[in-house]
C-alpha positions as CSV (number, residue, x, y, z in Angstrom):
1,M,165.8,135.3,111.7
2,S,168.0,137.9,113.0
3,R,166.0,138.3,116.4
4,Q,167.1,134.8,117.6
5,H,170.3,134.9,115.8
6,E,169.4,132.1,113.4
7,L,171.4,133.7,110.6
8,T,174.5,133.8,112.7
9,A,174.1,130.3,113.6
10,L,173.5,129.2,110.0
11,K,176.7,131.3,109.0
12,T,178.8,129.5,111.5
13,A,177.6,126.3,110.3
14,G,178.9,127.0,106.9
15,V,175.5,127.6,105.2
16,S,175.6,130.1,102.5
17,L,173.3,133.2,102.6
18,Y,172.2,132.1,99.1
19,R,171.1,128.7,100.3
20,V,169.3,130.4,103.2
21,S,167.5,132.8,100.9
22,L,166.6,130.3,98.2
23,P,163.2,129.1,99.7
24,I,162.2,132.7,100.1
25,F,162.8,133.3,96.4
26,L,161.1,130.2,95.3
27,L,158.0,131.1,97.4
28,A,158.1,134.6,95.9
29,F,158.5,133.2,92.3
30,G,155.7,130.7,92.8
31,V,153.3,133.4,94.2
32,S,154.2,135.7,91.2
33,V,153.5,132.9,88.6
34,G,150.3,131.9,90.4
35,A,149.0,135.6,90.3
36,G,150.0,135.9,86.6
37,V,148.0,132.6,85.8
38,F,145.0,133.9,88.0
39,Q,145.1,137.2,86.2
40,R,145.2,135.7,82.8
41,T,142.6,132.9,83.1
42,L,140.1,133.5,86.0
43,I,139.8,137.3,86.1
44,P,138.3,137.7,82.7
45,V,135.7,135.0,83.4
46,L,134.8,136.4,86.7
47,N,134.6,140.0,85.4
48,S,132.2,138.9,82.6
49,K,130.0,137.0,85.2
50,G,130.0,140.0,87.3
51,E,128.9,142.4,84.5
52,E,126.2,139.8,83.6
53,V,124.8,139.8,87.1
54,D,124.8,143.6,87.3
55,R,123.1,144.0,83.9
56,I,120.4,141.4,84.5
57,K,119.9,141.2,88.3
58,I,120.5,144.8,89.2
59,R,119.5,146.9,86.2
60,G,116.8,144.5,85.0
61,E,117.8,144.2,81.5
62,L,117.4,141.1,79.3
63,P,120.3,138.7,78.9
64,R,122.4,139.3,75.8
65,H,121.0,136.3,73.9
66,L,117.3,137.7,74.3
67,Q,118.2,141.4,73.4
68,R,117.2,142.9,70.1
69,R,120.1,143.3,67.7
70,A,120.2,145.5,64.5
71,Q,122.4,145.3,61.4
72,I,123.9,141.9,61.8
73,W,126.3,140.7,59.2
74,Y,127.1,136.8,58.9
75,R,129.7,135.4,56.5
76,S,128.9,131.8,55.7
77,S,131.7,131.2,53.2
78,E,134.3,133.0,51.2
79,S,131.8,134.9,49.0
80,R,128.4,134.4,50.8
81,F,127.1,137.0,53.3
82,F,123.9,137.4,55.1
83,R,122.5,140.9,56.5
84,V,119.8,141.0,59.0
85,D,118.2,144.4,59.8
86,L,116.6,143.5,63.0
87,L,116.6,140.3,65.1
88,D,114.5,140.0,68.0
89,P,114.9,136.6,69.9
90,A,112.3,137.3,72.6
91,D,109.5,137.8,69.9
92,R,111.1,135.3,67.4
93,Q,111.1,138.0,64.6
94,T,113.6,138.7,61.9
95,D,113.3,141.7,59.6
96,G,115.2,142.7,56.5
97,V,117.2,139.6,55.6
98,M,119.4,140.1,52.7
99,F,121.5,137.4,50.9
100,L,124.7,138.5,49.0
101,E,126.8,136.4,47.0
């Protein structure tokens, strides 16, 4: 705005520099809020999708819901627990189920 002397023209017209800079500050504030919202909401989802694609498509591993899991504890109520030694969803097998109350 100084190349064509717009600021000088605005000052002679009686417009304050604060009034001139207000749209720039509002734009900067909007971009900052948008970046914060994007970082808090979309980035974790996109990172997890990227990790899933890397693990399944590139490395050739099974999806997490089909992988074998060992020593799983599940709490069904305040005093009731289940323990599973081995859970294999691909073969539909469960070994070592223990019920504690």
